[in-house]
N, C-alpha and C positions, 0 to 999 in steps of 0.2 A: 513313120509318122507323116502325116500330111502337113504340107506347108500352108498354113492359113495366112492370108495377108494380115499383117499387123495393123492394128488400129492406129491411125495417125491422130495423135492427140494435138489439139490446137493449143498453142501457147497463149496463156492469158497475159494481156498487156496491162500494164499499170496505167489506168486512165485517171487523170486528175482534172477537175473542173475548176476553172479560174472564175471566182465569184467577184472579182474586183469591179467589173462593169455593172453587175447586178446591184452591188452596194451603192455605187455612184447614182444609178437610176433611182433607187429607193430614196436616197437623200434628196435628190432633186424633186421627187414627188412630194415628199414631206414638206419641203420649203414652199413648193407651189401651193399646196392646200393651206398652209399657214398664212400665206400672203392673201389668197383669195378669201379666206375666212375673215381676215382683218379688214379688207377692203369692202366686204359686203355688209359690214355693220352700219346701221343707219346713223347719219350725222344729224345733230339737232342744233338748230339755231335758237337763241334766246330771244323772246319777244318782250321788249321793255314797254310796260304800260303803267306809268305812274298814275296814282289816284290822289289828286291833290285835295279833292273835296271842296273846292273854292266856289263852284257855281253849279247851277242846275242844268247846264248844257250837257249834251251827250259826251261821254268821255272820248278824248282824242287819243289815238294810239300812235306810237312812235313812227310806224310805217306810213300811216295816213298823213302825218305832218310832212313827210318828205316826198310824197308822190305828186308829180305834176303830170296830168294827162293832156296830150296833144292829139286832137282829132283832125285828120286831113280830109278835106272834102273837095268837090270839083271846083273849077275856076280859081285855083290857087288859094282857096279859103282855108284858114286854120282857126280852130276854136280850141281854147285851152282853159283848164281850171285846175285848182290845187285841192287835194283832199278827196272826199267822197262827194259825188254830185248831189246827193240828197241834203248834205250839210257841208258845203264847200268852205275851205279856208279862203280861197280866192274864187269868186263867182265866175262863171263861164264868160269869156270875152273872145271876140273875133279879132284877129291880128294878122298882119302881113308877114311875109318872109323877109329876111335881110337884116342889116345892121341895126336899123331903127325899129324893127318889129320884134320877132320872136327871139332873136339873139340877145337883145337888151333885156327882155323879161327873164330868159334863162340865166343870164349872168347875174342879174339882180337877185333872183330867188335863190340861186346856188350860193352866192356870197352870203346872203342873210342866214341861210341854213347852215353853212359852214361855221359861221360865228356862233349860232345857237348850239350846234353840236360840240363846239369847243367849250362852251360854258357848261354843258352837261358832262364834260370829261370824256367825250368820244370824238376826238379830233379827226378831221379828214373825211367825215361822212357828209357828202353833199346830197342833193336831191336825186331822186330816181324818176326818170321820165318814161312814161308809158305812151308809146306812139301807136295810134289807132288809125290806119288808113281805111277809108271807105272804098267800096267797089267803084265809086265814081272818080276817086282821085287817081292821078296818073303816076307812073313810075318816077318821073322827074321830081315830083313833090316829095316822094319818099327819100330820094337821093339828097334833095336839098335839106331836109330835116336831119338826115344822118350827117351831112356836112356841118350843120349847126352844132350837133353834138360834139363833133371833133374840134370845131373852132372854140367852143366854150369850155372844152376840157371835161365835159360830163361823161364819165365812163360807165355809169350805171343807167342803162336804158333797155327797154324791151319793145319789140314790135308785136302787138296783139291785134289780131283781126276781128275779134268778137266785140260786140257793142251791147251795153245794157239797154233795156227798154227806155230808160230815162235819157240816155245819150242819143238814141235814135230819134226821140221826140225833139230833143234840143237841136239836132242837126236839121230836122224837117222844118222847125219853126224859123230857123235863120235863113 
C-alpha cells in the first residue's frame, strides 16, 4: 500500500466575542441622541399684553414699555427715547455722557420700571436698553455707554447696528 500523506486537520479554536464595549457605546449613543433631542426643542417666551380698554390710544405691549433706545452719534452726541419712535413713552431727547447725563436717566427709568414690575407681580425686571451706534460714532462712545450699563446695574442691553428710517431722519435733523 502506498503511503499517502495524511491530511492535517486544523484544530478549531473556540472564539468568543466580548460585546461589553459595544453595549457601552450603544448606551452612550442613546443618551447622546436623547440629550440632543431635548436641547433642540424650541423654547417659547410668553408675551404679556394686557388689554385694559381704558383709552383710544394704541395698545402698549410689555416689551415696549421697558425698552429704552440709545443712539450714539458723532461729537459725543447721544439721543435717547423710550418705547417705539412713532408713539414714544419718552420723546427723543439729546443728552450728554456722565453722571448728570445719561447715567441719571438710566437710573431714574430703571428704578421706576422696577417699581412698576413689582406692582405687576414680576419683580426684578428692569428696563432693556437698545444701544445703536452710528457709523459716525467712535469706539470710545460705545465703551462709555457700556460702562454706564455696568455702573447703573442694567444687565439687559443689546447693541444693534441697524436703524429704522424714522431714527435716521431723527439723527439727521438733530
